[in-house]
C-alpha positions, 0 to 999 in steps of 0.5 A: 481494471489496472493493478499497480504493484510497488516493490517491497524488496530490492530486485532479486531478493525473494525472501518474501516471494516475487511480486505477482505478474498476474492476479490469480482468478481475476481475468479482467485485471492488467498488472503493472509493476513499478521497479527500482534498481535497489531497495527503497523506502518510500520517502518523498523522493522515492514516491516522486519516482514511483509516481513518474512511473505510474503516470508514464503508464497512461492509466486513467485510474488504477488500484495501487497495492503494496505490502510492508514498506511498499504498503507505506508507499501505497498510502502516501502515493494515494494521498499525492495523486488521489485522482489517479488511484481508485483504490488502495490495498495495503498488506501487513505494513508498519503504519503507527511506529513513532521511531525510525525502524532499523530495517535499512530506513536511514538512507531514506529518513534522516531522523524520527521526525521525518519518519513520523511525518510519513506514517499513515497514523500521523497523516490521517487528516491529510488523507481525509482532506485529499482523497475522495470519499469514493476511493476504496481502501483495504487494509489487511493485517498479516502475521507481523504488523496485524496490530499496527494495521488494526490501530490504523483502522481504528484511527480511520474510523474515528476520523470518519474514513470508510475503509475495509479492514481484514484482520488476518494474522495467519497470513504470512508476510509474503507476496503469495500468502493470499492477501491479494486475492482477499483484497481483490475480493473485498474490492469486488464486494464494494462494487469496484472490482469485477472478475 
């Protein structure tokens, strides 16, 4: 299986660790990393660039993974190219915010309305309409956004969207906190991922 990571920070910023180059304990996984020359939030323009990089990999299907801001990217990219994404793993992302957060979002979102239009909690119906039921979605809430991840999970259940939600508030907001291993294990249990 091919695993594609979306960056969560600008290059050289290792405050949350470095994007993995391999998937520990999963020998049959090929890891691919999307890159940008600066920090990004995944608005439509950035998503189109990320999709261009994903399509250039020539993968028939992939598992898309992201955390924090790149978790938002993973959700929205899955909605845009559902035929190319077999599963999505999202860790500790701000997914139900009704106001533009102050973390460098302004260059990418002009106002609250533009921000809310991309929020997973506000695009559940579109996700349900576009993403096939065979798709596997894993939500993992960590130390910062576990409450928001739980709220999104509840909305997905109400909408009848099957997914896995792992409530892990003890997991640090970090690439190497163990969320990836848990996400891959959940996909294995769902029959998509084998080690």
